Each structure stands twice: as structure tokens, then as C-alpha cells.
ROKE-774073 format. One line per 8 residues: number of its first residue (from 1); their letters; for each residue x, y, z negated of C-alpha. Coordinates in steps of 0.001 Angstrom, whole numbers, plus 500000, padded with zeros to 6 digits. Each point is the difference from the previous one (the first is absolute). Example, Ala and Ser with C-alpha at 12.3 -4.5 7.8 and 13.67 -1.06 7.14 Angstrom:
ROKE-774073
1	AS	512300/495500/492200 ~ 501370/503440/500660;
END
This chain:
ROKE-774073
1	MRKTLTKC	872166/638896/750968 ~ 502913/497878/498701 ~ 500465/496160/501056 ~ 498630/497596/497127 ~ 501282/499304/496972 ~ 500455/496135/499411 ~ 502821/499596/496958 ~ 500112/501060/496873;
9	PACNHQLY	502659/502998/499829 ~ 500528/499185/496563 ~ 500307/495739/500052 ~ 499936/499477/503616 ~ 496798/497556/499843 ~ 497362/499815/502126 ~ 497320/502791/499658 ~ 496177/499490/500392;
17	ISEYKCGN	497663/502754/500922 ~ 497339/500569/497291 ~ 497831/502600/501896 ~ 499132/500733/503617 ~ 498465/503707/500441 ~ 497606/501232/503109 ~ 501635/502711/501460 ~ 496977/501411/501617;
25	CGTTVNGK	496887/499528/497132 ~ 502585/499663/496771 ~ 498615/495978/499486 ~ 501998/498598/497920 ~ 500659/495849/499491 ~ 501944/498769/496843 ~ 500997/496440/500111 ~ 503547/497908/500199;
33	FELDELFK	500695/499705/503511 ~ 503307/497958/501741 ~ 502133/501614/502060 ~ 500100/498453/503640 ~ 502679/497359/500568 ~ 501820/502600/501952 ~ 500380/502486/497819 ~ 501753/497641/497826;
41	LSEDQLFF	502982/500208/502672 ~ 502980/502601/499030 ~ 500830/502940/502386 ~ 502460/497890/501678 ~ 497684/496959/500640 ~ 497492/502707/500830 ~ 502354/501447/502818 ~ 501198/496796/501151;
49	TKVFIKNR	496688/498893/500394 ~ 498345/503756/502159 ~ 503371/499066/502043 ~ 499042/496134/500335 ~ 496233/501413/501064 ~ 501176/502761/502375 ~ 502542/497296/501835 ~ 497057/497918/500113;
57	GNLSEVQK	501537/496966/497621 ~ 502924/499693/501869 ~ 503051/498887/497938 ~ 502916/500905/502296 ~ 498053/503604/501324 ~ 499854/500156/496012 ~ 503765/498899/499567 ~ 501172/502586/502542;
65	ELEISYPT	498264/502759/498527 ~ 500947/499682/496748 ~ 503472/499241/500908 ~ 499969/496652/498010 ~ 500399/496160/500667 ~ 497449/498018/501291 ~ 500319/497977/497315 ~ 499978/502820/497080;
73	ARNRLEDI	496285/501021/502255 ~ 498769/496918/499841 ~ 500758/499592/495962 ~ 498981/503515/499421 ~ 496746/499217/501387 ~ 499842/496490/498367 ~ 500576/502063/496508 ~ 496899/502070/501104;
81	VRTMGYEG	497558/497202/500364 ~ 500999/498760/496851 ~ 499971/502887/498070 ~ 496251/500500/501639 ~ 499395/496038/498199 ~ 500077/498045/503121 ~ 502918/497827/498311 ~ 498019/496830/502148;
89	AQPERTES	499970/501551/503841 ~ 503367/499727/500219 ~ 501650/496931/502287 ~ 502808/497935/498753 ~ 503573/501560/501278 ~ 501085/498148/503362 ~ 503368/499330/499824 ~ 501130/502333/502689;
97	QKILDMLE	498345/502516/497336 ~ 502035/498546/497531 ~ 503325/500423/502170 ~ 498911/503133/500699 ~ 499864/501217/496729 ~ 503214/498222/498591 ~ 501767/502162/502715 ~ 498474/502775/498960;
105	NGEISSKD	501032/499807/496343 ~ 503415/499419/501100 ~ 499987/496299/498814 ~ 501634/499105/503472 ~ 500830/501423/503209 ~ 498493/500585/503351 ~ 502420/497416/501677 ~ 498529/497095/497295;
113	AMEMLRAL	496373/501734/500648 ~ 500453/499659/503665 ~ 501430/496654/499325 ~ 496962/498799/497716 ~ 497650/500849/501982 ~ 501114/498332/503240 ~ 499968/497085/497706 ~ 496748/500384/498652;
121	KKEEKK	498763/500422/504072 ~ 501449/497240/501079 ~ 498439/497631/497224 ~ 496221/501253/500879 ~ 500707/499437/503423 ~ 500219/496268/499097;
END
């Protein structure tokens, strides 16, 4: 059996289901049925989600398996959350997360990141 087609091959918009049919008795149900949020995910997002579940939600293990940085793994997960329509569910970015993002994007050096994180830790202890 083929994988579920979720995007229009002509214009790439979201598809909906218009008919269900029982393979046993042949009963057909017609209508307009929305796809579950999981079907809104791209192939790459679905693959990431499967790896995430396999690793029981441990992003450190996900990043090791996919050979990506931890911030990249976290950003991919946040992208999946947004795609599924849960935008309000993501917490405010912490200062340390912002520093790690700057490091990953090449905006600061690893030495600068370490200094900034140490300074942040000292501030938090006060």
C-alpha cells in the first residue's frame, strides 16, 4: 500500500479526504474530512518525529543519531510544533539558548559564547 498523499502534486496545497471505503463490505462514506495534524508534516519532519519518538524525546540522542547540533535539533522540533498548529505552546527563548543560536549561526566565536554563558551564570547566582 502507498503512503498517504497529503499535498497536491500540482500546486503543493494541503489535500483533504473526500471518501472512505470499507475493504470488507464495500460501504462508502463521502464528505470532506480534514487530515490529522501529523499529516501536515513534510517527509523530513515526519522522519525527525520518528527519530524523536524512537529516542523517547531525548533531543541529545536525536542530535547524535542525525549528526546535527543540539540547537538545530531543537529548532527542527519547534518547527514541527508550529507546523502542527501549536505555536502558543513554545516557551520564551532563554538567554543561554539565544547565545547558542548565535554560536550556531556563526555570529559569535565559541570563545565568546563561553564567556557570555559564564557571565550569564554569574548573573543568575546573584
